[in-house]
N, C-alpha and C positions, 0 to 999 in steps of 0.2 A: 394532429395526428392523437388517435386516442392514447390514454394513460397506458394501459396494457401494452401498446405497441412501443412506447416510449420506455417502459420497464423492461421490455424482452430485448430491443435493441441495444439497451444502455447493458444489459447483463452479457450478452455476447461481445460487444466492444470492449468493455473493461476486463472479461475472462481473458479474451484474446490479449491484450494489453499484458494482463498480468503472466498471461501464458509465454511470452517471451522469453522469461527468464528461464523457463525448461530449456533451452537452447543451450544456455551456460551452464546449468546445473548437472544435466545428464551425465559429463563426463567428468566434471570436477568433483561429484558425491564420491564415486570409488576410488578415485585416483588421490587427487590433492586433499577434498574435506577432510577423507575417512582418516589421513595421516595426522591431521591438526589434533593437538590438546585440546581438551573441551572444557568450558566452565561448569560450575555444577549448575543443573538444571535443564541440561540440553534434551530436549525432545528428541525419540525417535524419529528417525529421517521418514516415516511413513505419514506421521502428524502433518507435515507441513502442506502436503498437496490439499486435503479437506480443511483444512484452516483457511488457506488463503481462497480457495474457491468459495467458500461460506462469505469472507470477508470481501471478496471483490465482488459477490452478488448482492450482499448489504449496502455496498459503495455505491453499487449500479442503480439499485433501488431509490437509495437517497437521490443520487443526481437526476434520474427521471422526474422524482417529484417535484424538485424545484426547477427542473426543466418545463414541466407540466404546469406550474403554478402560474395561474394570470399571464398579464400581459408582461412586456418585458420592462424591469425595472433596472434602476442602477445598482438595488440590493442583490436582485437575481443575476444580473450580469456579472458582477463581483464575484458572487459566489460560486457562477460556473466555471470564471476565469481561475480561481483558487482552487477548485477541485483539479482542474487541468496542470495547473503548477504543480500541485502534490503528486498528482499523477505521474509526471515527467520525473519527479524525484523518485517517487516508488519504481517506476520501469528501469532508472539509472542505477539503482544499488545492485540488482543482480549480477550483471555483467562487470561491474566493479569488484565486488566482493567474489562472486565465483569464477568469472572469466578472467579478471587483470589479479586476482589474488591480493588486492590492494586493501589490506583490512583497515589501514588508517583512514583511507580516502571514504572507503566506504562507512565508516562509523562519521563522518563528518557528513556525509550526504543522509545517513540517516537521522542523524540530529537536524539536520534541515526539514528532513521531511516531516519529524516531528513538529517542527515549527509551521510549516505549511498546512498541516492536519489540523492544528488548533485556528489557525488564523480560518482555514476553511469552514471549521465547524463554527467559528463565531460569523462568519458570513452566510452561511445556512440557517444559522437562530435567525437572522434578520430577514432571509428571503423566505422561509417555510419552516419554521421551528421544529414540526414533528420528524422531518429527515435528519436533524441534528443527532437524534437517537442511534439513528441507523449506522452514524460513523464512529459512536463510543466505543465499541469491540475492536476497531480496527485502531483507533489510537492506543488503547491499551495492549493490542498486540505487538504494535511496533514500538514501543516504550520496553515490552518485554525483549523484543528482538533488538534494541539498541544495547540491552544489557550484554544479552549473547553475543552481539558484534564486539563490545568494549572487551569482553573476557576472551573471546578469540584471538582479539588484537594483541592483549595484555601477556596471553600464555604462549604467543607465537612469534613475537617480534624478535 
């Protein structure tokens, strides 16, 4: 399969997976989330959609580059497995935070997500290092999101 097709497929799949969270946020934002006390530095709600779409697209391109890189190797296989693991934590966070309103459990999941992203980055570095840099903004944003999650939990426990 050609690289551009892998990139396109990965962008569609990763953004669809990321979009699953919208099912939980649509009702929660005007009802539950709007009533929460906010930690300093919470951006306006409209920021999250464009930021996550951009991050999911960068993640997908990184995934496609590693997927496209040469023959299957243990480094490539572990990189793709870790990408999948971190994606599971990513997708799980939204229904826990917005759907179940479990701020502490969501905080635990997002901390595990950070660990999984760091491990994914390390594996991407071994499999195809240019793809690593496409995950850096994602890591930074998730660290920021962890601060927000912790703040929401602390202020609303």
